[in-house]
N, C-alpha and C positions, 0 to 999 in steps of 0.2 A: 969844660965842654959847652959849646955855644948852643943856641936854640936850634940851628940847622942840624947839628949833629944829633941832638936829642930827638928831633923829629924823625930823622933817618933811622935812628935806633928803634923808636917805637914802631915805625912802619915795618922795619925788618922783623921785629918780634911778631907783629900781627900776621905777616906773610907766612912765617914759619909755623905759627899755631894753626893758621888756616890750612896749610898744606898737610899738616899732621892730622887734623880732624877729618879732612877729606879722605886721606889714605885709610883712616880707621873705618870710615863709613863704607868705602869701597871694599875693604877686606871683609867686613861684616856681611855685606850683600853677597860677595863671592862665596863665603862660607855657607850661607843659607842656600844658595843655588847649588853648590856642590853636594850638600846633604840631600837636597831634593832629588838630584840626578842619581845619587848613590842609592836612595831608597827605591826609585823607579827601576833602576838597573837590577837591584836585588830581586824585586818582585818579578821582573821579566824572566830572570834566570830561574827563579823558583817555580814560575808557572810553566817553564819549558819542560818540566819532568814528565808531563803527559801530552805534550804538543804533538809528538811523533808516535806513529804506530809501533816504532821500535823501542819506545820507552819501556823501562823495566820497573816493576813495582814489587814491594814486599807484600806480605799477606794481608795488609790492610790498606794497600794502595799508596804508600808514602815512601819516598826516598829510593835507595838502591834496592836492587833485587835481593831477595832473601837467599841465604845459602841453601843449596840442595845437596842431598846425598848423591853419590855417583850412581848413574843409571836412572835417576828420577827425571821425568819429563819436565821441560820448561813450560810452565803454565802461562807465561807472558806472551807466547807465540801460538799461532794456530796449530792445531793437531792434525796430522795427516791421516787420511783414511788408509788402512793397511792394504786395501784392494786397489783403489783408484790412485792413491798417492796424492790426492787433492785435499786441501784444507777442509775440514768439516765445519769450521766456523770462522768467518772472516774477522771476528773480534777476539779470537783466541780464548774465548770463555771469560774475558774481562770486559764488563760493560760499565762505561763511565759517563755520567751526566754531571755537569757543573752548573751551579746557581751563581750567577755573576752579575755584579753591578755594571751596567753598560756604560755608566759615566766614569768608571774607574775609581769612584770614591770608596772609602772604606765603610764596611757595614758597622752599624752600632753593635758592639759586643753583647750588651744585655739583650737587645731585641733579637739578635741571632740565636742566643741560647734559649730564649723564651720560645722562639719558633721551633727550634729543634725538639725541645721537650714537649711542646704542644702536639708534635707529630708522633709522639710516642717513642722517640729515640732515646737511648740511654747512654750515659757516659760510662766508659769502661776501659778495656785493655788498650794499651798504647796511647792513652790520653786523648782518645777521640770518641765520637759517638757511634752507636751501632743500632741496627734493627735486629731484634731477636725473635725467633720463632716461638710458638707457644711452649715448646719443650726446652726452651732456653738456649738453642743453638743460634749462632750468628748468621744472619741472612746477608746484610750488606753493611758497609761502614761509611761514615761521613767525616771528612777531614777539611781543615782549612786549605785553601788553594796555595797558601804560602808555606813552604817547608819550614820546620819539619811536620807541619800539618796539625799540631796540637790544638785542641779546643777545651782547655782546662777551665772548668766553671769558676774557680777562684781567681782566674786571670782574665775574665771576660771584659773587665773595664779597661784593660791594657791591650786588648786584641786589636790588631790592625790587619785586616784582610779584605780584599775586594769580593770574596765569595768563598763558597765551599764546594767540594767535589764529592759525589756519591759513587762508591765503587762496589760493584757486584761481581764476585768471582764464582763462576759455575764450572762444574756441578757443585751443588751445596745442599743445604738441609731442606730446601723446598723445590718443587718443580720449577724449572727455569722460567717459564712464561709467567707464572704467578709471582715469582720473585722479581722479575723485571717490571711487571705492572705495579708492584708495590714501590719499587725504586722510582719509577716515573711519576707516580701519583705523589709521592713524598717530595720529589724535586719540584713539581709544579706547585704544590702547596707552599713550599718554602719561597719559591720565586714570587708568588702572589703576596705573601706576607712581608717580604723584604724588598719589594719593588725592584726585582731583579729579572734577568732573562736566563734562559737555558742554553747551554753550549754543549756540543758534542766533544769527543775525545781530542779533536783537532782544534778546539776552542772556536769553532764556527757555530753560528746559530743552529740549534737543534731543529731539523725539518721533519715534516710528517713522513717523508720518504725514509729518513734515517731511523725514525722511531719504528716504522714498519719493518725495516731490515733488522734492527736490534731485537724486536719482538719475535720475528721469525727465527732468528738464530737462537734466541734463548729457549724457544719451544722445543729445541732438539735435546735439551737436558732434562733428566728426571732427577728426583730427590735421591740423595745418597744415604 
């Protein structure tokens, strides 16, 4: 093999190696992009469970609607007044406020758990946090905005969520307005400590008008 043939062989090898390395880099970049898009898509799907008024919740506000016995009313929709036939509560007794990072970044799991505990919330049933009344009855619950909603203390360092949602189902163990005010104050405290904003059930910024409507509706409920 003469010098020209050797030179062509070396050039050919260099070209093949270059093409191979370029393909590997492109594949790696595509994999990173696909993973990012998949995570974003999963979070959007998971956040959609409370985006609509028609969304269904279980007894602590996460996932599918809980099973009900035949003849039991659906608490996820507004109840009709037996006389007028009109809904007695536009929120159907379910009041939702979310504490959400507006920049869509994930909250620090340890900071989130510290904030929850500093607000007097307690970890409990269904692997989420709850507010309990003085007699030990659950008032409202706090879940991750990402399904299945778990906020397990032992897993706080692996927690990836843009926020938490607070769910109050009325009637409950407290008068409705007092329970709602506790819900709102807790949400505001969490937002201040976690550099987050408050959203309503449709994931829109929580306005003073919406707060007033929620408070007015909650005031129609008495403790059970």
